[in-house]
C-alpha positions in Angstrom: 13.2 16.9 -6.7 10.7 14.7 -8.6 7.0 14.2 -7.7 7.5 11.0 -5.8 10.4 12.4 -3.8 8.5 15.5 -3.0 5.5 13.5 -1.6 7.7 11.1 0.3 9.8 13.8 1.9 6.7 15.9 2.9 5.2 12.8 4.6 8.4 12.0 6.4 8.3 15.5 8.0 5.1 14.5 9.8 6.9 11.9 11.8 7.5 13.0 15.4 9.7 11.9 18.3 8.4 8.9 20.1 6.2 7.7 17.3 5.7 4.1 16.2 5.7 4.3 12.4 4.5 1.9 9.6 6.9 1.9 6.6 5.3 1.3 3.3 6.6 -0.4 0.2 7.3 0.8 -3.3 9.0 3.6 -5.3 7.3 6.5 -3.5 7.6 4.9 0.0 11.3 4.5 -0.7 11.7 8.3 -0.5 9.8 8.5 2.8 12.0 5.8 4.3 15.1 7.6 3.0 14.0 10.9 4.6 13.0 9.3 7.8 16.4 7.6 7.9 18.1 11.0 7.5 16.0 12.4 10.4 16.9 9.3 12.6 20.6 10.0 11.9 20.0 13.6 13.1 18.5 12.3 16.4 14.8 11.5 15.7 13.7 8.8 18.1 11.2 6.4 16.6 10.4 2.7 16.3 9.0 1.2 13.0 7.4 -1.8 11.4 8.0 -2.5 7.7 5.4 -3.8 5.3 7.8 -5.9 3.2 11.2 -7.6 3.2 12.4 -4.9 0.8 11.3 -2.1 3.1 12.8 -3.8 6.1 16.2 -4.0 4.3 15.9 -0.3 3.4 15.0 0.7 7.0 18.0 -1.3 8.4 20.2 0.4 5.8 19.2 3.8 7.0 19.4 2.8 10.7 15.7 3.0 11.5 15.0 0.8 14.5 12.5 -2.0 13.7 10.3 -3.8 16.2 8.0 -6.8 16.0 4.2 -6.1 15.9 3.9 -7.9 19.2 5.5 -5.0 21.0 2.7 -2.5 20.2 -1.0 -2.6 19.8 -1.3 0.3 17.3 0.9 2.5 15.2 0.9 6.3 15.5 1.3 6.8 11.8 1.8 4.8 8.6 3.1 6.1 5.3 2.7 4.3 2.0 2.2 4.8 -1.7 -0.7 3.9 -3.9 -1.3 2.8 -7.5 -4.5 4.7 -7.8 -6.3 7.3 -5.6 -9.9 8.4 -6.4 -11.7 11.6 -5.2 -13.1 9.7 -2.1 -9.5 8.7 -1.1 -10.2 5.0 -2.0 -7.1 3.3 -3.3 -5.8 0.5 -5.4 -2.6 -0.9 -3.9 -0.5 -4.0 -4.4 1.4 -3.3 -7.5 4.5 -4.2 -5.5 3.0 -7.3 -4.1 2.8 -6.3 -0.4 -0.9 -5.5 -0.2 -1.7 -7.8 2.7 1.0 -6.4 5.1 0.3 -2.9 3.8 -3.4 -3.2 4.7 -2.7 -4.7 8.1 -0.4 -1.8 9.0 -2.7 0.8 7.5 -5.8 -0.3 9.4 -3.9 -0.5 12.7 -2.5 3.0 12.4 -4.0 6.1 14.0 -3.2 8.1 10.9 -2.6 6.5 7.4 -0.8 8.8 5.1 -0.9 8.0 1.3 1.9 9.5 -0.8 1.5 9.6 -4.6 2.6 11.5 -7.6 -0.2 13.5 -9.4 -0.5 10.8 -12.1 -1.9 8.4 -9.6 -4.9 10.6 -8.9 -7.9 9.3 -11.0 -11.6 10.1 -11.3 -12.5 6.4 -10.9 -10.6 3.3 -9.8 -9.9 0.4 -12.1 -7.6 1.4 -14.9 -4.7 -0.1 -12.8 -5.2 -3.8 -12.5 -6.6 -4.8 -9.1 -4.2 -7.3 -7.3 -6.0 -10.1 -5.5 -3.9 -12.3 -3.1 -4.8 -16.0 -3.3 -4.1 -19.0 -1.1 -1.8 -21.3 -3.2 -3.8 -24.5 -2.2 -6.4 -25.1 -5.0 -5.8 -21.6 -6.3 -7.1 -22.7 -9.7 -10.6 -23.2 -8.0 -10.5 -19.7 -6.5 -9.4 -18.3 -9.9 -12.3 -20.2 -11.6 -14.8 -18.7 -9.1 -13.5 -15.2 -9.7 -13.9 -15.7 -13.5 -17.4 -16.9 -13.0 -18.3 -14.0 -10.8 -16.7 -11.2 -12.9 -16.5 -10.8 -16.6 -13.0 -9.3 -16.7 -9.5 -10.5 -17.6 -7.6 -12.2 -14.8 -3.9 -12.9 -15.1 -1.8 -14.7 -12.6 1.2 -12.6 -11.7 4.6 -14.2 -12.6 8.2 -13.5 -12.1 11.0 -15.1 -14.1 8.6 -17.5 -15.7 7.3 -18.8 -12.3 4.2 -17.8 -10.3 4.9 -14.7 -8.2 5.0 -15.6 -4.5 4.4 -12.8 -1.9 6.4 -12.4 1.3 3.5 -14.3 2.9 3.9 -17.3 0.6 0.7 -16.5 -1.4 -0.1 -15.9 -5.1 -1.4 -12.8 -6.8 -3.9 -12.6 -9.7 -4.3 -9.2 -11.3 -7.8 -8.3 -12.5 -8.4 -5.8 -15.3 -11.7 -4.3 -14.2 -11.2 -1.1 -16.2 -13.8 0.7 -14.1 -14.9 0.0 -10.5 -18.1 1.9 -9.9 -18.4 0.8 -6.3 -15.1 0.0 -4.6 -16.7 -0.7 -1.2 -19.1 -3.3 -2.7 -16.4 -5.0 -4.7 -14.1 -5.0 -1.6 -16.8 -6.7 0.4 -17.5 -9.3 -2.3 -13.9 -10.3 -2.7 -13.2 -10.5 1.0 -16.1 -12.9 1.4 -14.7 -15.4 -1.1 -13.0 -18.5 0.3 -9.5 -18.8 -1.1 -9.0 -15.0 -1.4 -6.6 -13.8 1.3 -7.1 -10.1 0.6 -7.1 -7.6 -2.2 -5.7 -4.2 -3.2 -8.8 -2.1 -2.6 -8.3 0.2 0.4 -11.7 1.8 1.1 -12.2 4.3 3.9 -8.8 3.6 5.3 -6.7 6.6 4.2 -6.7 9.7 6.4 -4.4 11.9 4.4 -3.2 12.0 0.8 0.0 13.9 -0.1 0.2 14.5 -3.8 3.6 15.3 -5.3 4.1 17.3 -8.5 7.0 17.3 -10.9 8.0 20.9 -10.0 8.5 19.8 -6.4 5.2 21.1 -5.1 3.0 19.0 -2.8 -0.7 19.1 -1.9 -2.2 17.6 1.3 -5.7 16.3 1.2 -7.4 15.3 4.4 -10.3 12.9 4.9 -13.7 14.5 5.1 -15.4 13.7 8.4 
């Protein structure tokens, strides 16, 4: 069992009968969905909301019942991966392009569980490029404003030679901050900018972090209250 699988499986064991569950996106979340699917096949009764088209397809493959958000006001639990996790449990997410849906699900969950291999644990956020989701209309203006505000490298995300389009029909620019001394401040600044839909900084949202190690061990870190 590798580190990602260990973390994903441990988180899946926290899902209980009757819960409404948010299913994350990415290589670590894949293992959580896989294990939840196994438990559903064994009789676990849950309902779920997926954070991306890819996770939705995976959930359907494993027979996990999916519901529209209109059927519930909040989720009991959400499980998702992260690209970076700092000692305060602030995150960078969005490497897979699903940051907006992931954040919506996370903030509307009673317990947001982050699963990550030990390599994602960092002393300070910013080595992983920060994804920022932009409205396509006049995105060049928004990008120009970002470049004027921050002296870092910005790169529009592409796929197959075309601008990458999220499941919500938006673009993503990846920002190479290198170091982010105040994630909360940067989060607020970016959120206030017209043309920015959202960004991959998840500050004061995670309740639990499950770290997986290559020997199959896991460590559970809880939010300090």
